[in-house]
C-alpha positions, -999 to +999 in steps of 0.1 A: +383-090-441+389-070-473+383-033-472+368-032-507+348-056-529+342-054-566+306-060-576+302-074-611+267-064-622+251-093-641+216-079-645+218-070-682+227-107-690+219-132-663+192-110-650+173-108-683+180-141-699+151-160-681+127-132-676+092-136-692+095-101-705+118-096-736+134-062-729+138-042-762+173-033-771+169+005-765+155-003-730+185-025-724+208+004-732+189+026-708+194-001-682+231-002-688+233+036-686+215+036-653+240+011-639+269+032-651+253+062-634+251+041-602+289+035-604+290+001-620+324-004-636+321-040-647+290-057-660+278-087-680+260-071-709+257-099-735+254-136-741+265-152-773+244-183-773+220-196-798+190-172-799+165-201-801+178-213-768+179-179-751+156-155-770+162-127-745+199-125-756+192-126-794+202-089-797+235-092-779+255-080-809+233-050-813+235-042-776+273-043-777+272-019-807+251+006-787+264+004-751+281+036-739+319+033-742+330+050-710+365+050-696+368+025-668+336+006-677+341-030-688+316-051-706+316-089-703+302-112-729+292-148-721+304-177-744+298-214-743+317-225-774+340-214-802+313-197-822+302-177-791+338-168-783+343-154-818+311-135-817+319-120-784+354-109-796+339-095-829+314-075-808+342-058-789+335-073-755+361-061-730+362-095-714+348-130-723+334-152-696+334-189-705+312-215-687+325-248-674+302-271-656+307-290-624+283-319-630+274-340-661+237-340-656+233-302-659+262-300-683+248-324-709+214-307-708+228-271-709+260-274-730+259-310-742+292-316-725+306-331-693+328-312-669+360-325-685+347-317-720+339-281-710+375-278-697+389-294-729+370-269-751+383-240-730+418-252-737+410-250-774+392-216-776+409-195-748+437-189-773+413-169-794+409-144-766+446-144-759+454-136-795+431-106-794+445-094-760+411-098-744+409-112-708+390-144-704+374-157-672+357-189-663+325-195-643+316-230-631+279-236-632+261-258-606+293-256-585+273-265-553+246-287-566+230-301-598+192-301-603+195-335-621+225-352-604+222-338-569+253-333-548+285-321-565+318-334-552+338-302-545+370-319-556+359-312-592+361-275-585+398-277-578+403-297-609+385-272-631+403-243-614+436-259-623+425-264-659+413-228-661+445-214-647+466-235-671+446-223-701+452-186-691+420-176-673+425-144-652+395-151-630+376-182-618+340-180-605+319-205-586+283-203-597+255-215-574+231-219-603+202-234-584+208-216-550+217-246-528+250-234-513+255-227-476+283-209-458+301-240-448+300-255-483+313-221-495+343-223-472+351-259-481+349-251-518+371-221-515+398-241-496+399-265-525+398-239-553+425-217-537+449-246-536+447-247-575+439-211-585+474-196-585+472-159-594+436-161-607+412-140-589+382-158-574+347-146-579+314-159-564+280-160-581+251-168-558+214-172-564+190-165-536+167-194-543+168-207-507+175-174-490+212-182-482+230-159-507+238-131-482+252-156-457+272-172-485+286-138-495+296-131-459+314-164-457+332-158-491+344-124-481+356-137-447+376-162-467+393-134-487+371-132-518+368-097-532+347-101-564+310-108-561+283-111-589+250-095-582+219-084-602+199-052-596+165-061-583+175-097-578+163-105-613+174-135-632+176-173-633+190-200-655+166-211-683+181-246-682+176-251-644+141-261-633+125-236-609+156-214-610+151-180-594+169-148-594+204-137-584+212-120-552+202-084-555+230-058-560+214-032-537+209-058-509+246-068-511+258-031-513+237-022-482+253-050-462+288-041-473+283-004-468+272-011-432+303-031-427+325-003-440+335-023-471+337-001-501+321-010-534+321+023-553+283+019-560+256+044-552+229+026-531+202+051-538+207+049-575+207+011-574+174+012-556+160+037-581+171+013-609+154-016-592+122+005-590+126+015-627+127-022-636+094-026-619+077+004-635+093+007-669+120-018-676+103-052-670+070-039-656+067-065-629+078-067-593+114-076-584+126-096-555+151-073-537+145-063-501+160-028-505+137-019-534+108-023-509+124-011-476+150+014-488+184+020-471+191+028-435+165+055-424+179+090-428+173+115-400 
């Protein structure tokens, strides 16, 4: 297995977008600073979608104006269309993450587009990022199951990976939006995607809805994946997926990898402190992570 794994912290974007608490901009900046202090080098910080659809992300441009610009720290902005791509680039995002979709049921409700249409649009707008010299990545939502259509044929993941690579994506992520993946499905999907990914890095994005996220991460790392999305406290969920629950918790993932001797560069104690801060000051409600309750390995 790999000796190091890059954790992409998605708490400031995916973690907050479906929370009942609308975190003020200044508190979001404190959240970002706490993550930087914990060693986070790459994080999703903004989402350039229509504010009426995702009110929690309405201040994304303001957030990007105020985030600390620290050497080595990269901020990712999410975009679903040309307008979102332009806003992300105008807001000085270090990277733009575009969303394709693996199934038409979810795609038509979320982006008003089928899988092929999301790939076609990426062909058209990726050039905007290329012209600005900004890396662009692709995340495929509902890669392992659609809340409206059910099972997703993993062959579509290979097709979308090939489309993303041809359009110049530097990274391709499989998103388990509704938390239905299992380790065996992860391995099957990765076999298909790797055959089409070329030199794109592969990233995995798991939700812990059915308590399989950690097993899925283990399977992905065994298969050679070295980039994992996670959210401090396990906060988050997709506002367009019924009964969607949070992401896998960053501190839980880091604990598992630390115990395996896999480096992440993140400070576990500070991550746990940040999860507890979310409970007391940031969101002011309980979070889902195990480590925020149990702590790390007992110290003698």
